[in-house]
C-alpha positions as CSV (number, residue, x, y, z in Angstrom):
1,M,76.5,87.7,108.7
2,H,80.3,88.3,110.4
3,P,80.0,92.2,112.7
4,N,83.5,92.6,110.8
5,I,83.2,91.3,107.4
6,H,82.6,95.6,106.0
7,R,86.4,96.9,106.4
8,N,87.4,100.1,106.2
9,P,90.9,100.7,104.1
10,W,92.5,101.0,107.3
11,Q,92.1,98.4,109.0
12,I,92.8,96.1,106.2
13,Q,96.5,98.4,105.1
14,R,97.0,97.3,109.0
15,D,96.0,93.6,109.3
16,V,98.4,93.6,105.5
17,I,101.1,94.9,107.4
18,R,100.5,92.6,110.4
19,A,100.1,89.1,108.2
20,L,103.2,90.3,106.6
21,L,105.8,91.4,109.7
22,I,104.7,88.1,111.0
23,R,106.1,86.8,108.4
24,E,109.5,89.0,107.6
25,M,109.7,88.0,111.7
26,K,109.2,84.1,111.2
27,T,111.6,84.5,108.2
28,R,114.4,86.4,109.4
29,F,114.6,84.7,112.7
30,G,113.3,81.3,112.8
31,K,115.8,80.0,111.2
32,W,118.3,80.9,113.4
33,R,119.5,78.8,116.1
34,L,119.7,81.9,118.1
35,G,116.0,82.7,117.1
36,Y,115.9,86.1,118.5
37,A,118.8,86.6,120.8
38,W,120.3,87.6,116.9
39,V,118.6,90.5,117.5
40,L,121.4,91.7,120.0
41,L,124.2,89.4,120.1
42,E,125.0,91.8,116.4
43,P,125.5,94.7,117.4
44,A,127.3,93.1,121.0
45,M,130.1,91.6,118.6
46,H,129.8,94.6,116.6
47,I,131.0,96.9,119.9
48,M,132.6,94.2,121.5
49,L,134.7,93.2,119.1
50,L,135.3,97.6,118.0
51,A,135.5,98.0,122.2
52,A,138.3,95.4,122.1
53,L,140.6,96.8,119.0
54,F,141.0,100.5,120.4
55,S,141.4,99.4,124.8
56,F,144.2,97.7,122.9
57,M,145.2,100.9,121.5
58,G,145.1,102.5,124.3
59,R,142.4,105.2,122.8
60,E,139.4,106.8,124.5
61,F,137.1,108.2,122.2
62,Y,135.2,110.4,124.1
63,P,136.4,112.3,127.8
64,G,133.7,111.5,130.1
65,I,131.3,108.5,127.7
66,P,132.8,105.0,127.8
67,T,134.0,103.7,124.7
68,M,131.4,100.8,125.0
69,L,128.3,103.5,124.3
70,F,130.2,105.4,122.4
71,M,130.4,102.5,119.8
72,L,126.5,101.5,120.8
73,A,125.2,104.6,119.5
74,G,127.5,105.3,117.0
75,I,126.5,100.8,115.4
76,A,122.7,100.5,116.5
77,P,121.9,103.2,113.9
78,F,124.1,102.1,111.1
79,I,122.7,98.9,111.4
80,C,119.2,99.8,111.1
81,F,120.6,100.8,108.1
82,S,122.6,99.0,106.5
83,N,119.9,96.2,106.9
84,A,117.0,98.8,105.0
85,F,119.0,99.2,102.5
86,G,119.6,95.3,101.5
87,K,116.1,94.2,102.3
88,G,114.8,97.4,100.4
89,V,117.0,95.7,97.0
90,A,115.5,92.5,97.4
91,A,111.2,93.1,98.5
92,V,109.8,92.0,96.4
93,E,112.0,89.9,94.6
94,S,111.0,87.6,98.0
95,N,107.3,88.8,98.6
96,R,105.7,88.1,94.8
97,G,103.6,85.3,95.4
98,L,102.1,87.4,97.3
99,F,101.7,90.1,94.8
100,N,98.6,88.0,93.5
101,Y,95.8,88.8,96.2
102,R,94.8,92.6,95.7
103,Q,95.2,94.1,100.0
104,L,98.9,94.0,98.9
105,R,101.7,95.8,96.8
106,P,105.5,96.2,96.5
107,F,104.7,99.5,99.4
108,D,103.9,96.9,101.8
109,A,105.9,94.5,101.6
110,V,108.4,97.6,101.5
111,L,107.0,99.1,104.6
112,T,107.4,95.9,106.8
113,R,110.3,95.8,105.8
114,V,111.6,99.4,107.5
115,L,109.4,98.6,110.6
116,L,111.1,95.8,111.8
117,E,114.1,96.8,111.3
118,F,113.2,99.8,113.0
119,A,112.1,98.4,115.7
120,V,114.9,95.3,115.9
121,Y,116.6,99.0,115.9
122,L,115.4,100.8,118.7
123,F,115.1,97.4,121.4
124,S,118.9,96.7,120.4
125,L,119.7,99.6,121.6
126,V,117.4,100.0,124.1
127,A,118.2,96.9,125.2
128,L,121.6,97.0,125.1
129,L,122.2,100.2,127.1
130,V,120.2,98.8,130.2
131,I,122.3,95.5,129.7
132,L,125.7,97.7,130.2
133,A,123.7,100.4,132.8
134,W,123.5,96.7,134.9
135,F,127.1,96.3,134.7
136,G,128.0,100.5,135.8
137,V,127.9,101.2,131.8
138,T,127.0,104.6,132.8
139,A,126.7,107.5,131.1
140,R,124.4,110.9,132.4
141,F,121.3,111.3,130.1
142,N,120.8,114.2,127.8
143,D,118.0,114.9,125.5
144,F,114.6,112.8,124.9
145,L,113.0,114.7,123.1
146,L,115.9,115.0,120.0
147,L,115.7,111.5,120.7
148,V,112.4,110.8,119.2
149,G,113.1,113.5,116.4
150,I,115.9,112.2,114.8
151,N,114.4,109.0,115.1
152,L,111.3,109.5,113.3
153,L,113.4,111.3,110.7
154,F,116.0,108.5,110.5
155,F,112.6,106.4,109.8
156,C,111.6,107.9,106.8
157,F,114.9,108.6,105.2
158,C,115.1,104.7,105.2
159,L,111.9,103.8,103.5
160,G,112.9,106.2,101.5
161,I,116.2,104.8,100.8
162,S,114.4,101.7,101.3
163,L,111.3,102.7,98.6
164,T,114.6,103.9,96.0
165,M,116.5,100.6,96.2
166,C,113.3,98.2,96.5
167,V,112.8,100.2,92.4
168,V,117.0,99.7,91.3
169,G,117.0,96.0,92.5
170,T,114.0,95.0,89.9
171,K,114.9,96.2,87.5
172,F,117.8,95.9,87.8
173,P,118.8,92.8,89.4
174,E,122.6,92.6,89.3
175,A,122.0,95.6,92.2
176,A,122.2,93.0,94.5
177,K,125.7,92.0,93.8
178,F,126.8,95.8,94.4
179,A,124.8,97.4,98.0
180,P,127.1,96.1,100.3
181,M,129.7,97.3,97.8
182,I,128.2,100.9,98.6
183,V,127.0,100.7,102.6
184,R,130.2,99.7,103.4
185,P,132.0,102.0,102.4
186,L,129.6,104.4,104.5
187,Y,130.4,102.3,107.7
188,F,133.8,104.4,107.7
189,I,132.6,107.8,106.7
190,S,129.9,107.8,108.7
191,G,131.1,108.5,112.6
192,V,130.4,104.9,113.5
193,F,132.9,105.3,115.1
194,F,135.0,108.5,115.7
195,S,133.3,112.0,116.5
196,L,133.4,114.7,113.8
197,E,134.7,117.4,116.0
198,Q,137.7,115.0,115.8
199,V,138.5,115.7,112.4
200,P,140.7,117.6,111.1
201,Q,138.2,120.8,110.0
202,E,139.7,121.1,106.8
203,Y,137.8,117.1,105.2
204,H,134.3,118.1,107.6
205,V,132.6,119.9,104.3
206,Y,132.7,116.2,102.7
207,L,131.8,114.7,105.2
208,A,128.9,116.2,105.7
209,W,127.4,115.8,102.7
210,N,126.8,112.7,104.3
211,P,123.4,112.6,106.3
212,L,124.1,109.3,108.5
213,L,127.1,110.8,109.6
214,H,124.6,113.7,111.6
215,M,122.3,111.2,111.9
216,I,125.1,109.6,114.5
217,E,125.9,113.0,115.9
218,L,122.4,113.1,116.9
219,T,122.0,110.1,118.3
220,R,124.7,110.5,120.6
221,E,124.2,114.0,121.6
222,G,120.7,112.8,122.8
223,L,121.8,110.0,124.0
224,F,124.8,111.2,126.2
225,A,125.1,115.0,128.5
226,S,128.8,114.9,128.1
227,Y,128.8,114.5,124.3
228,H,129.0,118.5,122.3
229,G,127.9,117.5,118.9
230,M,128.5,120.9,117.0
231,F,128.9,120.1,114.3
232,A,125.8,118.0,113.7
233,D,123.4,119.2,111.1
234,L,119.3,119.0,113.0
235,P,118.5,121.0,109.5
236,Y,120.2,118.7,107.6
237,L,118.9,116.0,108.7
238,A,115.2,117.1,108.5
239,T,115.8,117.8,104.6
240,S,117.8,115.3,103.4
241,S,116.2,112.5,104.9
242,L,111.7,114.3,104.3
243,V,113.6,114.7,100.4
244,M,114.6,111.0,100.8
245,L,111.6,109.8,101.6
246,A,110.0,112.4,98.2
247,F,111.8,110.6,96.1
248,G,111.5,107.2,96.8
249,L,107.2,107.3,96.7
250,L,107.6,109.8,94.1
251,V,110.1,106.4,92.2
252,Y,107.5,103.8,93.4
253,R,104.3,105.6,92.3
254,S,105.6,105.9,88.6
255,Q,107.1,102.2,88.4
256,W,104.5,100.0,91.4
257,R,102.6,98.5,88.4
258,D,105.9,97.2,86.3
259,L,107.1,96.0,89.9
260,V,104.5,93.8,90.1
261,R,103.8,92.7,86.4
262,S,108.4,92.0,86.2
263,Q,109.1,88.4,86.5
């Protein structure tokens, strides 16, 4: 008898996630002529466009932080959130044929997509920081442990919202059309190309409800020693991330059988 014929649940889960990751990577990058280079090209094009626009306007965003680095710290996490949000909507439909296998559940498909988006986000962030440093675009680094903490919370937030959108997208297929309409306004109110301290204080009470804004502000604070995210709230980010994860898990748990059966 083969020694690996008897596998525990964790080993089965690991193999399922690994197989789904390989499938997702081939599906996402295999069809593009540029392939895996798109991981860096997407955020790089955003950065160059915004940096060129605001350089033309003669604006410097933050003293001591080059404009390209300032943009990168906002664009990279936002692209991760946007993809996790959008791909969560279609997670069940895209993998429906695989649910005939007893070991695979919709949760695995959602988790795989979020893991891939998060890996792409971290790789693109680090790679572009290194590339920019190679060309002399640098800023003094600040706090590695803060970055680890907020990114763990960010992963929880993305997983929670992706699970929620997985259920919404399956129950209400038209939700796929409305997803971009929700994400686009967030691009302009999440601090992607501005700092909260540059916004008049009377608007803070409204903007501060957005967990993505705190995530981006704290990312800049962790990356750059000269950045002081005095209005960023780590406890609020932690609370909203864990609440979103709990909500997503509860919604999924109550509906997962219907997700598999729905046509």
